[in-house]
TORKOL-99723 format. One record per residue (C-alpha): residue in one letter; z, y, x. Coordinates in steps of 0.001 Angstrom, whole numbers, padded with zeros to 6 digits, always signed. Layout:
% TORKOL-99723
aZYX;...
% end
This chain:
% TORKOL-99723
m-005001+008048-019020;k-003344+006218-016259;y-000719+007501-014100;a-002961+007329-010916;d-005820+009353-012246;e-004693+012891-011229;f-004751+011312-007880;r-008229+009827-008010;d-009859+013100-009088;k-013633+013292-007250;a-013905+017011-007722;i-010701+017637-005970;a-011330+015040-003182;l-014702+016799-002511;g-012838+019967-002220;l-010270+018448-000040;a-013220+017304+002101;k-014835+020681+002133;t-011429+022216+003249;i-011276+019628+006158;h-014677+020506+007183;a-013895+024270+007640;a-010580+023301+009411;a-011656+020785+012024;d-012910+022472+015181;p-016284+021416+015899;e-015476+021565+019718;r-013009+018900+019400;s-012092+015292+017949;y-009270+014568+015956;r-008097+010824+016019;f-005611+009869+013365;m-004090+006333+012988;e-002956+005082+009776;f-000290+002545+010335;c-000187+000699+006877;g-002773-001543+005457;g-002486+000126+002278;h-003788+003279+003850;t-006782+001227+005366;h-007467-000347+002005;a-007702+003102+000361;i-010036+004735+002924;s-012287+001769+002572;r-012134+001517-000971;y-012997+005078-001745;g-015122+005658+001086;l-013360+008534+002368;e-014842+008396+005980;d-018104+009017+004427;i-016970+012474+003447;l-014673+013490+006305;p-016081+015282+009285;s-018024+013025+011970;n-015381+014258+014670;v-012460+013320+012604;r-011746+009471+013100;m-009604+007381+011243;i-008299+004405+013531;h-006957+001628+011576;g-003532+000689+012974;p-001443-002822+012734;g-001834-002564+008956;c+000228-005594+007183;p+003188-007730+008333;v+000862-010894+007853;c-001725-009588+010275;v+000547-008795+013243;l+002435-012382+012716;p+001137-014245+015832;v+000191-017576+015618;g+003058-019311+017179;r+005177-018485+014285;i+003067-020147+011755;d+002982-023358+014019;m+006607-023098+013791;a+006706-022704+010101;i+004102-025819+009840;r+006427-027985+011886;l+009387-027113+009881;a+007549-027719+006637;e+006277-031199+007773;r+010042-032549+007919;p+010547-034824+004816;d+013668-033139+003898;v+012495-029462+003855;i+011068-027147+001005;l+009504-024461+002429;c+009088-021386-000023;v+006582-018749+001286;y+004372-015710-000244;g+000921-016383-001393;d-000693-014295+001456;l+000548-016538+003981;m-001123-020087+002988;r-004201-019179+004442;v-003188-017381+007774;p-004814-019780+010650;a-002740-021522+012867;s-003421-023172+015901;q-006396-026091+016126;g-007550-025063+012807;a-004249-025887+010772;s-002637-023666+008239;l+000205-023603+005825;l-002420-024451+003068;k-003724-027264+004998;a-000294-028655+005695;k+000490-028573+002135;a-002644-030709+001426;g-001512-033090+003967;g+001790-033693+002014;a+004095-031000+003208;d+006354-029699+000615;i+005284-025799+000674;r+005872-023758-002396;m+004019-020326-003230;v+006899-018171-004780;y+006519-014596-005921;s+010000-013239-005309;t+013175-014193-003563;i+014873-015164-006704;d+012333-017999-007007;t+013649-019502-003705;i+017176-019465-004957;r+016328-021292-007944;i+014331-023952-006279;a+017433-024418-003902;e+019687-024701-006987;e+017221-027476-008407;n+016907-029489-005434;p+020713-029830-003838;a+019461-032851-001749;r+016452-030918-000122;e+016837-028085+002612;v+015080-025147+001225;v+013853-022299+003479;f+012333-019121+002578;f+009755-017965+005232;a+010815-014164+005103;i+008116-011587+006330;g+007446-007994+005850;f+008319-004648+007000;e+011460-002569+006126;t+009998-002583+002364;t+010690-006513+001842;a+013688-006767+004076;p+016121-005355+001105;p+015195-008359-000852;t+015538-010964+001359;a+019198-009318+002439;v+020066-009686-001243;m+018906-013251-001443;v+021012-014266+001435;r+024186-012287-000114;l+023307-014269-003524;a+022796-017589-001938;e+026336-017016-000272;k+027954-016015-003472;k+026451-019352-005327;q+027699-021227-002088;l+024331-022815-001435;s+024806-025070+001372;n+021045-026210+001256;f+019525-022633+001808;s+018102-020805+004932;v+015764-018199+005985;f+013156-018221+008684;c+013062-014617+009515;n+009864-012816+010503;h+010909-009183+009195;v+009774-006477+011658;l+010096-002737+012078;t+007642-000123+012219;p+009115+002582+014442;p+009153+000298+017494;a+005540-000824+016976;m+004508+002893+016752;q+006433+003627+020176;n+004616+000652+021679;i+001355+001962+020799;l+002157+005419+022489;e+003769+003751+025286;s+001218+001084+026416;p-002258+002448+024943;d-003915-000316+026993;i-002729-003726+026898;g-004831-006122+028865;n-008452-005857+028246;i-007848-004894+024765;g-009198-001003+025201;h-007563+002239+025541;v-006686+003811+022269;e-005984+007752+022099;i-004137+008863+018767;d-003482+012686+018172;g-001238+011871+015134;f-000119+009086+012709;v-000638+008924+008896;g+002836+007073+008397;p+003577+004111+006190;g+004494+005447+002661;h+006199+002259+001349;v+008184+001573+004519;s+009206+005410+004219;t+010550+004787+000909;i+013035+002515+002518;i+013741+004315+005772;g+012938+007942+005048;t+011144+010091+007434;a+013848+010848+010019;p+013012+008001+011981;y+009546+009489+012846;e+010972+012655+013920;f+011379+010846+017543;f+007533+010702+017854;a+006895+014173+017380;e+009510+015323+019588;e+009263+012887+022498;f+005454+012313+022151;g+004212+015295+020837;k+002619+013472+018086;p+002229+014891+014483;v+003212+012478+011818;v+002433+012753+007699;i+003996+010458+005451;a+001216+009608+002921;g+000922+007780-000444;f-002018+005427-001348;e-004217+007397-003634;p-007589+009005-002328;l-006204+012656-002927;d-003212+011614-000977;m-005052+010512+001978;m-007235+013375+002137;q-004356+015856+001773;a-002313+013864+004726;i-005472+014145+006842;l-005764+017952+006224;m-002258+018081+007112;l-002853+016549+010561;v-005738+018718+011284;r-003769+021684+010869;q-000998+020629+012932;v-003140+019743+015898;n-005101+023097+015269;e-001613+024788+015474;h-000140+022980+018219;r+002554+021765+016137;h+003873+018127+016103;e+006490+017723+013212;v+007004+015149+010658;e+005585+016316+007205;n+005885+014583+003997;q+002909+014148+001882;y+004668+011474-000307;r+007603+013706-001870;r+007406+012151-005006;a+008638+008822-003414;v+009838+009664+000049;t+012791+011589+001196;r+014101+012263+004515;d+017005+009775+004468;g+015072+007117+002441;n+017203+004533+000107;p+020564+004191+001308;r+021731+001384-000517;a+018582-000460+000535;k+019217+000241+004168;e+022687-000756+003734;e+021650-004097+002513;i+019622-004344+005759;s+022354-003334+007965;d+025059-005612+006351;i+022732-008835+006620;f+020582-008379+009798;e+020700-007247+013539;l+017961-006607+015708;r+016334-009121+017957;d+015934-008194+021721;r+012206-008750+021452;f+009667-010020+018795;e+006182-010956+019503;w+003266-008798+017479;r-000394-010193+017491;g-002376-007390+019063;l+000705-005735+020605;g+002613-008344+022487;e+006454-008587+022751;v+007866-005322+021358;p+011613-004861+022471;y+013941-004470+019500;s+011122-004803+016675;g+012310-007905+014892;l+015317-008758+012822;k+017630-011772+012421;l+020580-012808+010391;k+023842-011540+011667;r+026593-013984+013119;a+028422-013846+009948;h+025319-015387+008057;r+023950-017632+010794;i+024487-020808+008627;h+021409-019564+006665;d+019437-018825+009924;a+016703-021697+009756;e+016119-021318+013407;l+019415-022445+014302;r+019932-024876+011684;f+016708-026770+012700;d+016693-025877+016394;m+013402-024084+016023;r+011915-023698+019445;e+009733-020414+019800;l+006016-021336+020480;w+003507-019058+022161;v+000063-019688+021415;a-002928-017636+022410;d-005255-016174+019845;n-008799-017505+018949;r-010657-016049+022353;a-013557-015132+020179;c-011615-013396+017323;e-010861-009544+017919;c-008035-009127+015651;g-005779-008336+018566;a-008106-005005+019699;i-008638-004214+015839;l-004812-004251+015305;r-004286-001846+017839;g-007101+000399+016696;a-009236-000295+019971;k-012158-002069+017944;k-013525-001934+014496;p-014157-005061+012360;v-018007-004738+012915;d-017292-004971+016762;c-016041-008885+016290;k-018928-010957+016811;l-017357-013181+014234;f-017151-010727+011218;g-019170-011701+008324;t-020671-014520+009984;v-018017-017463+010792;c-015084-015357+009613;t-014923-014430+005679;p-012242-014010+003310;e-013446-017919+002305;m-013259-019262+005676;p-011031-016367+007786;v-010599-017098+011344;g-008412-014233+012068;s-005322-012682+010199;c-006968-009210+009593;m-009541-011125+007056;v-006880-013168+005372;s-004368-010296+004039;s-006118-008267+001484;e-004427-005171+003356;g-006220-006455+006769;a-008728-004058+008238;c-011557-006804+008122;a-010862-007838+004624;a-010909-004230+003481;h-014057-003662+005478;w-015539-006737+003925;t-014709-005918+000392;y-015569-002181+000489;r-017670-001299+003337;r-020327-003961+004671;f-022817-003027+002069;r-022435+000731+002957;d-022990-000262+006600;q-026246-001995+005723;e-027534+001040+003604;q-026643+003288+006625;r-028595+001307+009066;g-031498+000706+006968;a-031746+004273+006178;s-031708+005081+010085;
% end
């Protein structure tokens, strides 16, 4: 038996679905946003939307840090990697993210840029030690989950006195983005998004805990349920949200108690606090500029800040006009609403970031739902 089997029991899932059907008021609509791409992936993979009541709608949110990274930041990384003295280290899911004018890190590598895919921050330290005559830059990306390893890497580089190491920091924070979605439900012509509650991100919450979400419950009157990533986790979280809405409650509840506490991981939060500080603002794809939502290295560690070391200029690049990633990341549209989905935009030839990342809404829909959609259209 696998450790996850007990959270994938079909009979229990159907039982939870029956309970949700009984609890959901047929006279109202329930609109819940799952912020994390892992949750979107679970919903699509296990067909959870097919067993939920028709008036319980799951809205796919920002999803993953790769999806929300703006085009301009990829362009900045490509320009940096094209310098002959630079080795750029990146995680694999960044390689194929579309930049402007059809570029990508993968294409830049094919063109001669020294871009190396790494599996951990320690790989970058090793590369810096092995190439003392080159500038080694780590493309740091992720929510609060991946910020601690970057912080530890900076601390290790300082201990080893690596003068050729720096970080291009793109770490972003989830609570400011959630606040932006609630305060600015309609940006430009993307569309209005009504949200009755959030399925809070599980992995992020193992670091920051449940306490930061209490603000949304108190100030916005929105219930938040932190959930795990198995189908029974999601079904239970949805039931908890339905019951909160029915009872006019707006609280933070923790479904993912086997991994998440109220205070999170004190050591990890300490590492983040010691190495990073907040940026005044940071651009998110689909959300625009979000105040105090990004991290940068503190002054004491600025020697390892690639943006300062290489005088990198911020680039503002508009998304592909035909791509609906921005609206999809806000939950205003679904992947099938984009005219590029499944035609010119596929995982093999992605146009938007939502199709690149395995946790992106478009990639999840392509992998798990497109055939069911065809069957449903055929049946109708």
